KEDOGU-55753 format. One line per field, with one value per atom (N, C-alpha, C): residue number from 0; residue in one letter; atom name; x negated, y negated, z negated. Coordinates in steps of 0.001 Angstrom, whole numbers. Each point is the difference from the previous one (the first is absolute). Layout:
# KEDOGU-55753
k	c(NUM ...)
r	c(a ...)
a	c(CA ...)
x	c(X ...)
y	c(Y ...)
z	c(Z ...)
***
This chain:
# KEDOGU-55753
k	c(0 0 0 1 1 1 2 2 2 3 3 3 4 4 4 5 5 5 6 6 6 7 7 7 8 8 8 9 9 9 10 10 10 11 11 11 12 12 12 13 13 13 14 14 14 15 15 15 16 16 16 17 17 17 18 18 18 19 19 19 20 20 20 21 21 21 22 22 22 23 23 23 24 24 24 25 25 25 26 26 26 27 27 27 28 28 28 29 29 29 30 30 30 31 31 31 32 32 32 33 33 33 34 34 34 35 35 35 36 36 36 37 37 37 38 38 38 39 39 39 40 40 40 41 41 41 42 42 42 43 43 43 44 44 44 45 45 45 46 46 46 47 47 47 48 48 48 49 49 49 50 50 50 51 51 51 52 52 52 53 53 53 54 54 54 55 55 55 56 56 56 57 57 57 58 58 58 59 59 59 60 60 60 61 61 61 62 62 62 63 63 63 64 64 64 65 65 65 66 66 66 67 67 67 68 68 68 69 69 69 70 70 70 71 71 71 72 72 72 73 73 73 74 74 74 75 75 75 76 76 76 77 77 77 78 78 78 79 79 79 80 80 80 81 81 81 82 82 82 83 83 83 84 84 84 85 85 85 86 86 86 87 87 87 88 88 88 89 89 89 90 90 90 91 91 91 92 92 92 93 93 93 94 94 94 95 95 95 96 96 96 97 97 97 98 98 98 99 99 99 100 100 100 101 101 101 102 102 102 103 103 103 104 104 104 105 105 105 106 106 106 107 107 107 108 108 108 109 109 109 110 110 110 111 111 111 112 112 112 113 113 113 114 114 114 115 115 115 116 116 116 117 117 117)
r	c(m m m i i i f f f c c c i i i p p p e e e v v v y y y e e e d d d s s s t t t v v v g g g g g g g g g s s s g g g m m m m m m r r r k k k t t t k k k d d d n n n t t t l l l d d d v v v q q q q q q k k k n n n e e e i i i v v v l l l y y y p p p n n n p p p a a a n n n d d d k k k t t t e e e v v v k k k i i i s s s l l l s s s q q q q q q e e e t t t v v v s s s i i i s s s v v v n n n d d d m m m s s s g g g r r r k k k i i i m m m d d d i i i p p p a a a q q q l l l l l l n n n k k k g g g m m m q q q k k k v v v e e e i i i n n n t t t k k k a a a l l l p p p a a a g g g m m m y y y q q q v v v q q q i i i k k k i i i g g g n n n t t t v v v i i i t t t q q q k k k l l l s s s i i i l l l k k k)
a	c(N CA C N CA C N CA C N CA C N CA C N CA C N CA C N CA C N CA C N CA C N CA C N CA C N CA C N CA C N CA C N CA C N CA C N CA C N CA C N CA C N CA C N CA C N CA C N CA C N CA C N CA C N CA C N CA C N CA C N CA C N CA C N CA C N CA C N CA C N CA C N CA C N CA C N CA C N CA C N CA C N CA C N CA C N CA C N CA C N CA C N CA C N CA C N CA C N CA C N CA C N CA C N CA C N CA C N CA C N CA C N CA C N CA C N CA C N CA C N CA C N CA C N CA C N CA C N CA C N CA C N CA C N CA C N CA C N CA C N CA C N CA C N CA C N CA C N CA C N CA C N CA C N CA C N CA C N CA C N CA C N CA C N CA C N CA C N CA C N CA C N CA C N CA C N CA C N CA C N CA C N CA C N CA C N CA C N CA C N CA C N CA C N CA C N CA C N CA C N CA C N CA C N CA C N CA C N CA C N CA C N CA C N CA C N CA C N CA C N CA C N CA C N CA C N CA C N CA C N CA C N CA C N CA C N CA C)
x	c(-42611 -777 -1450 -632 -1383 -862 -1101 -944 -1279 -486 -1274 -1065 -1104 -1098 -1154 -409 -1133 -1253 -912 -1237 -793 -170 -726 677 285 516 -336 -27 -234 1331 64 1230 -319 899 -150 489 -619 391 488 675 482 -1187 133 -1071 -840 328 -670 -1259 -414 -1191 342 -993 246 -786 511 -675 251 -772 158 728 1045 730 -325 -325 -303 892 511 771 -995 142 -930 505 -813 346 1278 282 1203 1184 -68 1068 325 -971 174 -784 252 -704 -1121 -1156 -1173 -228 114 -164 -1361 -786 -1319 31 -106 25 -1248 187 -1126 -178 1084 -84 1107 -277 1000 95 1235 230 876 -386 779 109 1212 209 100 -868 27 -351 750 1250 1157 986 1235 1127 841 200 -1168 -157 -1090 572 -895 386 -864 -1241 -890 -904 -288 -871 237 -387 0 -1232 -460 -1148 457 -523 175 -1258 159 -1126 64 -1086 -46 -1179 277 -1059 -192 -1135 -263 -931 326 -832 -1191 49 -1106 126 -1033 52 1109 875 1159 246 605 501 1398 216 1267 563 1283 695 1286 423 1161 908 1301 966 1111 611 1136 1199 1063 1216 1175 994 1225 764 1109 705 673 92 531 -1115 -1265 -1128 -758 430 -686 -1313 -1089 -1324 -99 -363 -117 -1473 -859 -1415 -831 -1165 -871 -1409 -565 -1388 -794 -957 -727 -675 -172 -652 -1412 -396 -1352 -486 -1288 -615 -320 621 -204 -764 -881 -827 793 -535 561 85 1013 156 1132 71 1058 -298 931 -133 1216 -175 1099 115 1243 281 1074 -305 944 946 1290 1006 509 -157 505 1487 841 1454 633 -829 493 1027 -198 891 1270 63 1176 1131 1223 1135 295 695 376 801 -222 741 -788 539 -627 -704 -1148 -814 -530 -451 -661 -1455 -897 -1429 -387 -472 -378 -1521 -537 -1445 -355 -853 -444 -1438 -202 -1321 -323 -919 -275 1258 496 1227 1221 -151 1090 585 1329 684 809 -209 710 722 1274 794 444 -214 458 794 962 810 -733 172 -582 1087 134 968 -742 483 -564 987 -490 798 -550 842 -452 567)
y	c(-142699 -1215 389 -630 291 -1203 224 -1054 224 -1036 74 -635 680 -511 -341 -1263 -342 729 201 707 -730 -1318 -789 -1350 -435 -1353 -480 -1330 -584 -348 100 -261 -394 -750 -274 1219 277 1144 -479 877 -330 -382 -1055 -440 -1089 -375 -1141 307 1242 323 86 37 252 1232 733 1228 370 916 517 1326 195 1259 733 1276 802 1242 341 1224 1156 993 1127 1101 1036 1109 707 33 684 -964 -1159 -1002 -621 -58 -729 -1298 -921 -1276 14 -460 -125 -1492 -475 -1419 -218 -896 -326 -1443 -183 -1339 -775 -1251 -870 -1071 -643 -1120 122 -443 -12 -1419 -452 -1374 -3 -822 -160 -1483 -468 -1363 110 -743 79 -1348 -513 566 -269 828 -160 598 -846 -1436 -837 -1145 -919 -1311 -804 -1324 -1041 -177 -1030 512 1301 558 1495 533 1443 325 1218 442 1027 -127 1029 853 1233 926 905 -14 727 954 1260 996 240 -454 82 1164 714 1119 -461 -1266 -596 -1517 -718 -1457 -445 -914 -436 -1491 -613 -1362 83 -737 56 -1408 -151 -1263 298 -966 196 -1213 255 -1091 377 -1015 189 -637 775 -467 94 -891 175 1169 386 1196 -187 -1228 -214 48 160 120 -1299 -1092 -1291 19 -366 20 -1100 373 -919 -334 998 -150 869 -493 731 32 1181 145 348 -846 205 1369 460 1292 -22 1121 139 1420 124 1300 625 1156 680 1300 316 1202 1251 1148 1300 142 708 238 -825 -77 -734 -1497 -769 -1456 -645 -1218 -734 -1376 -408 -1345 -569 -1121 -606 -944 75 -914 -842 -1318 -919 -221 497 -81 -1039 -804 -967 -972 -427 -981 624 1329 653 93 -316 182 1486 307 1381 562 1272 645 1144 526 1105 -538 562 -394 1246 -191 1058 -401 883 -229 840 -684 669 51 1207 202 565 -705 472 484 1287 615 473 -697 327 -212 1052 -80 538 391 562 -1056 -109 -937 795 -303 665 -1078 235 -964 634 -755 446 -1123 392 -982 -446 -1295 -589 -768 243 -706 -1026 -1252 -1076 -317 39 -349 -1266 -862 -1233 -75)
z	c(-109442 156 255 970 351 -338 -681 -335 790 638 703 -868 -180 -811 934 50 856 -464 912 -334 -1087 131 -992 -108 -1226 -186 -1394 -173 -1315 -631 -1319 -705 -1432 -639 -1420 -768 -1123 -800 -1350 -729 -1338 -870 -772 -879 629 1229 598 761 30 776 1471 804 1411 374 931 361 1438 461 1342 -118 782 -3 1288 -130 1167 -7 1166 150 114 -870 -3 926 184 897 -434 -1313 -469 -153 696 43 -1358 -900 -1246 100 -916 7 -1016 418 -860 -214 -1244 -289 -634 595 -526 -498 -1292 -578 390 384 315 -1073 -398 -929 -1037 -1209 -1069 -535 -259 -440 -1248 -991 -1226 -310 -331 -516 -1510 -715 -1457 -613 -950 -504 971 -90 766 -819 -595 215 -530 643 -335 -523 -588 -476 702 -456 559 1121 -6 1037 114 1148 215 823 -94 782 1017 1200 1011 -91 -442 -101 1217 777 1258 -13 216 135 1492 530 1430 319 1056 429 831 455 749 -101 413 2 953 -468 787 -187 1017 -124 -602 -1102 -728 -121 331 -234 -761 -815 -868 119 90 -52 -970 -596 -897 691 168 674 -955 196 -772 621 -589 455 1362 486 1351 1048 -462 915 235 -630 159 -778 685 -622 -1048 -1231 -1124 -270 174 -348 942 360 902 -570 -115 -433 1258 377 1260 69 1221 234 -556 -578 -520 250 205 234 -1352 -297 -1274 234 -940 95 -354 372 -336 -1517 -479 -1428 -580 -1332 -692 27 546 95 -648 -517 -637 625 281 477 -918 -653 -942 733 -358 530 -1163 114 -1017 249 -909 165 -927 -646 -989 590 1244 628 587 41 584 -1012 412 -905 -209 -1085 -288 1169 287 1078 615 1089 724 1242 284 1150 691 1229 748 179 -399 212 1210 1024 1241 78 54 35 1370 714 1309 -140 280 -67 1410 654 1395 816 645 793 -729 -1264 -783 -923 -35 -886 -1016 -1282 -1091 -804 -300 -757 -1315 -1081 -1317 -658 -823 -721 -1256 -321 -1203 -720 -1286 -830 -850 20 -813 -1114 -1242 -1184 -615 -478 -674 -1398)
***
């Protein structure tokens, strides 16, 4: 089996960060983290925070979808400064279950699962 590795591409990484992967001269991958994302608490009850560590000022938008992909909640895009930022999601009206939190940072989209307990 032959795998082709593009010279440069963006991808989601384990832990919810996004990074740039570059093929090095010795054909290994060099991953450079740009942003780190944490949902806390998860599982949540009445609210959860999206904690985002940004490497530069970015436009960030967040949506909450059910597991079939239907949008349940939308947090409008906002310009966030470099460094650790927090965006609170009020989950009080959501019934117990699993959801997908979709975070768009610039042109990168990262999806994380969120569990709501009541």
